[in-house]
Structures are given as C-alpha cells and as structure tokens.
C-alpha positions as CSV (number, residue, x, y, z in Angstrom):
1,X,-128.8,-60.4,-34.8
2,X,-125.0,-61.9,-34.8
3,X,-122.6,-60.0,-37.7
4,X,-120.9,-61.9,-40.2
5,X,-118.2,-61.3,-42.3
6,X,-119.9,-59.9,-45.5
7,X,-117.7,-57.3,-47.4
8,X,-116.8,-57.1,-51.9
9,X,-113.7,-55.4,-51.6
10,X,-115.6,-52.6,-54.1
11,X,-113.8,-49.2,-53.5
12,X,-111.1,-49.5,-56.1
13,X,-114.3,-50.3,-59.0
14,X,-116.6,-47.1,-56.7
15,X,-113.3,-45.4,-57.3
16,X,-112.6,-45.9,-61.3
17,X,-116.1,-46.6,-62.3
18,X,-116.5,-44.3,-65.5
19,X,-120.2,-43.6,-66.6
20,X,-121.4,-45.8,-67.7
21,X,-125.9,-45.0,-67.0
22,X,-127.4,-41.7,-67.3
23,X,-130.8,-41.5,-65.6
24,X,-132.7,-39.4,-68.0
25,X,-131.0,-40.9,-71.2
26,X,-130.6,-44.1,-70.2
27,X,-133.6,-45.9,-67.7
28,X,-136.8,-45.6,-70.6
29,X,-134.4,-47.4,-73.3
30,X,-133.2,-50.0,-71.1
31,X,-136.9,-50.5,-70.3
32,X,-138.1,-51.0,-73.6
33,X,-135.1,-53.4,-74.3
34,X,-135.6,-55.4,-70.8
35,X,-139.6,-56.1,-72.3
36,X,-137.6,-57.2,-76.2
37,X,-137.9,-61.0,-76.3
38,X,-135.0,-60.2,-78.8
39,X,-132.9,-58.5,-76.9
40,X,-129.7,-59.8,-74.5
41,X,-131.4,-56.9,-72.7
42,X,-134.4,-59.5,-72.4
43,X,-135.7,-59.5,-68.8
44,X,-136.9,-63.4,-68.8
45,X,-134.3,-64.6,-70.0
46,X,-131.5,-62.6,-68.0
47,X,-134.1,-63.4,-64.7
48,X,-133.7,-67.1,-65.1
49,X,-129.8,-66.7,-65.4
50,X,-129.7,-65.0,-62.6
51,X,-132.3,-67.5,-60.5
52,X,-129.3,-69.8,-61.7
53,X,-127.1,-67.2,-60.3
54,X,-125.5,-67.9,-63.6
55,X,-122.5,-65.3,-62.8
56,X,-121.3,-65.0,-66.2
57,X,-124.6,-62.5,-66.4
58,X,-122.4,-58.9,-67.2
59,X,-123.0,-55.6,-64.5
60,X,-124.9,-54.5,-67.1
61,X,-127.6,-57.4,-67.8
62,X,-128.6,-57.2,-64.0
63,X,-128.6,-53.7,-64.5
64,X,-131.4,-54.1,-66.9
65,X,-133.0,-56.9,-64.9
66,X,-133.1,-53.9,-61.8
67,X,-135.2,-51.8,-64.4
68,X,-137.0,-54.0,-65.7
69,X,-138.1,-54.9,-62.2
70,X,-139.5,-51.8,-61.2
71,X,-142.1,-52.5,-64.0
72,X,-143.4,-55.4,-62.9
73,X,-146.3,-56.2,-61.0
74,X,-144.6,-57.3,-57.1
75,X,-142.5,-53.6,-57.4
76,X,-143.8,-52.1,-54.0
77,X,-140.4,-50.4,-52.3
78,X,-141.9,-49.0,-49.6
79,X,-144.0,-51.9,-48.5
80,X,-141.7,-54.7,-48.9
81,X,-139.6,-52.9,-46.2
82,X,-141.6,-54.2,-43.4
83,X,-141.3,-57.7,-44.6
84,X,-137.2,-57.6,-44.7
85,X,-137.4,-55.7,-41.3
86,X,-139.3,-58.9,-40.1
87,X,-137.3,-61.5,-41.3
88,X,-133.6,-59.4,-39.8
89,X,-136.4,-59.7,-36.7
90,X,-136.8,-63.6,-37.5
91,X,-133.1,-64.0,-37.4
92,X,-132.6,-62.2,-34.0
93,X,-135.0,-65.1,-32.2
94,X,-133.1,-68.1,-34.0
95,X,-135.9,-68.7,-36.3
96,X,-133.8,-69.7,-38.8
97,X,-135.9,-72.4,-40.0
98,X,-139.1,-70.0,-40.7
99,X,-136.9,-67.4,-42.3
100,X,-135.7,-69.2,-45.2
101,X,-139.3,-70.4,-45.2
102,X,-140.7,-67.3,-45.7
103,X,-137.8,-65.6,-47.3
104,X,-137.8,-67.4,-50.3
105,X,-141.4,-68.0,-50.9
106,X,-140.6,-63.6,-50.8
107,X,-137.8,-63.6,-53.3
108,X,-140.2,-66.2,-56.1
109,X,-141.8,-62.7,-56.6
110,X,-138.3,-60.0,-55.3
111,X,-135.8,-61.5,-56.6
112,X,-133.8,-58.2,-56.6
113,X,-134.6,-57.3,-52.7
114,X,-131.2,-57.2,-51.1
115,X,-132.0,-57.2,-47.5
116,X,-134.4,-61.0,-47.9
117,X,-131.7,-61.8,-50.2
118,X,-128.8,-61.0,-47.5
119,X,-131.4,-62.5,-44.2
120,X,-132.3,-66.0,-46.0
121,X,-127.8,-66.4,-46.3
122,X,-128.0,-65.8,-43.0
123,X,-130.3,-68.2,-41.9
124,X,-128.6,-70.7,-44.5
125,X,-125.5,-70.2,-42.7
126,X,-126.5,-70.5,-39.0
127,X,-127.9,-74.0,-40.6
128,X,-124.9,-74.9,-41.9
129,X,-125.8,-74.5,-45.3
130,X,-122.8,-72.5,-46.8
131,X,-123.4,-73.6,-50.1
132,X,-126.5,-72.2,-50.5
133,X,-125.6,-69.5,-48.0
134,X,-122.9,-68.2,-50.7
135,X,-124.8,-68.3,-53.1
136,X,-127.9,-66.2,-51.9
137,X,-124.7,-62.9,-50.9
138,X,-123.4,-63.9,-55.1
139,X,-127.3,-62.6,-55.9
140,X,-126.2,-59.3,-53.7
141,X,-122.9,-58.9,-55.0
142,X,-124.3,-59.1,-58.3
143,X,-126.8,-56.9,-57.6
144,X,-123.1,-54.2,-55.9
145,X,-121.8,-55.0,-58.7
146,X,-124.4,-53.5,-61.5
147,X,-125.2,-50.3,-58.7
148,X,-121.7,-49.1,-59.0
149,X,-121.8,-49.5,-63.0
150,X,-124.7,-47.5,-63.1
151,X,-122.2,-44.6,-61.8
152,X,-119.6,-43.4,-59.1
153,X,-121.9,-41.8,-56.4
154,X,-119.8,-39.3,-55.8
155,X,-121.6,-36.5,-57.2
156,X,-124.9,-35.4,-57.3
157,X,-124.5,-35.8,-61.9
158,X,-122.8,-39.7,-61.7
159,X,-125.2,-41.6,-58.5
160,X,-125.6,-45.2,-57.6
161,X,-128.8,-46.5,-59.4
162,X,-131.3,-48.2,-56.7
163,X,-134.0,-50.1,-56.6
164,X,-135.0,-49.7,-53.0
165,X,-135.1,-46.9,-50.9
166,X,-132.7,-48.8,-48.0
167,X,-130.0,-50.5,-50.9
168,X,-128.2,-48.0,-50.1
169,X,-127.9,-47.7,-46.3
170,X,-127.2,-52.0,-47.4
171,X,-124.6,-51.0,-50.3
172,X,-122.4,-48.4,-47.7
173,X,-123.3,-51.1,-44.8
174,X,-122.6,-54.6,-46.6
175,X,-120.1,-53.6,-49.7
176,X,-118.4,-51.6,-47.7
177,X,-118.1,-52.9,-43.8
178,X,-118.9,-49.3,-43.2
179,X,-121.6,-47.3,-41.4
180,X,-124.4,-44.6,-41.9
181,X,-123.6,-41.4,-41.1
182,X,-126.2,-38.4,-41.9
183,X,-129.4,-38.9,-44.2
184,X,-130.6,-36.1,-46.2
185,X,-131.9,-36.2,-49.4
186,X,-132.9,-33.5,-53.0
187,X,-133.2,-33.9,-56.4
188,X,-130.5,-33.7,-59.4
189,X,-130.8,-31.3,-62.2
190,X,-133.6,-32.5,-63.8
191,X,-135.8,-33.5,-60.9
192,X,-134.9,-36.8,-59.6
193,X,-135.3,-38.0,-56.8
194,X,-131.9,-38.6,-55.0
195,X,-130.6,-40.2,-51.9
196,X,-127.6,-38.6,-50.1
197,X,-126.5,-40.5,-47.5
198,X,-123.2,-40.3,-45.6
199,X,-120.6,-43.2,-45.5
200,X,-118.3,-43.2,-42.0
201,X,-115.7,-45.6,-42.3
202,X,-112.7,-44.6,-39.2
203,X,-112.3,-41.0,-39.0
204,X,-113.4,-40.8,-43.0
205,X,-116.8,-40.0,-44.5
206,X,-117.8,-38.3,-48.1
207,X,-121.2,-38.3,-49.4
208,X,-122.7,-41.0,-51.6
209,X,-125.1,-40.4,-53.8
210,X,-128.7,-42.7,-55.1
211,X,-131.0,-42.3,-57.9
212,X,-134.7,-43.8,-56.9
213,X,-137.0,-42.0,-58.8
214,X,-139.5,-45.1,-59.9
215,X,-139.1,-46.0,-56.4
216,X,-141.0,-42.4,-55.0
217,X,-143.2,-43.0,-58.2
218,X,-144.6,-46.2,-56.7
219,X,-145.3,-44.6,-53.3
220,X,-147.2,-41.8,-54.5
221,X,-149.5,-44.9,-56.9
C-alpha cells in the first residue's frame, strides 16, 4: 500500500509527559467510573462525542473510553488483528470501496481499532474524500494522545497503555514515523504483561514499554 504522510510530532509530549496513570491503582477505578451514568468518564456519553470526532475530549476521557472498551463484548484484541490485516491487503489491492464498506461496519463495534481507522482513512483519501479521511485520522490522534497521557513508555515502571497488542507498533510507526527494531515482552513488578518494542529513528533507538494485561487476559478466556 502506498504510504501517505502521517506524523503527529508527538515526541515532545512523550519526553515531557507526566505519570498520570498507574495501572494497578487506576485501571479498575476508571473502569468503574466508565459504567457510572453520573460520571464525567461515563463510557456511553464519551463514545457519542468520540464518534463525532469531538476534539474537546480530554486525554483522560479518551483513556477512560479505551479502558471501558476492555469490558465490551466486542473486545477481542487478538482475534481482531486478522480483520485489520485483511483491510490492509484490500487497500493494497486498490479495493477502496470494499475497505470503506467493511471497515465502517467493523468500526461500529470496534471504534478504537487503530489499524481499521487508519485503513478506512487511507481508502477515503484515495477516493478523494479528504475531509472524511482527516476525521478518521483525528480519531487516531485522540487515541495516541491518550496513550501518551497514560505514561511516557521510557521504563517498565511508566509504560504506555495500549488497548490492542499491535497498538504499540502503530504508535511507533504512525505517530513518530519510526521503524520497529527488536520486539520482546516481560512483566512488571506487579506481574502485569508488558510489550517491549525498540523504536529506531535513523541511528538512534530506544525501547518503549506498553502495558497490555487486559488484552492478554482476553486471549486466555
């Protein structure tokens, strides 16, 4: 698939972001709040705004959406990878109308799937609909910013929250235009599963850490 420029220039945010989220302390509390109709983190209210590409959503609210989705019937992070890979192949085969049709059907129930959002955006771009292409990219931007809000990813003690096991790779490639080097995994001091990905940018490289125990839990259910 022909590449198109997509850089958010988020490196300053990644360097200077504070530790706003601790998985052990905050995950279950935010999940609970996402189910509270009176909370400013209520999932259904925030989802309506996200679907409208409402840029007034805060990073904390988008993070709450990601966390809330982990308890959704349609959250099947490993199984869904195959669908998104198929969208990529359809775009590569220039079947843009099919990508738009099937991708949008998928996104209805998987609104935060980065790969699907990127592929549908690209299909709209190739069809000449720049405004719709941009709206899907804006949704991925909201997700990336929420990921950075969760942690700077520079140590296993301050990892970045990732909804799906492939989101860390998309974060590195799409948000920074960097390449993936070595890939590994491990567990932090609390036993939570961590993806460890090398981000290579020219001669420079560093390891970024992504926390995904909610995803691995689904794999074993």
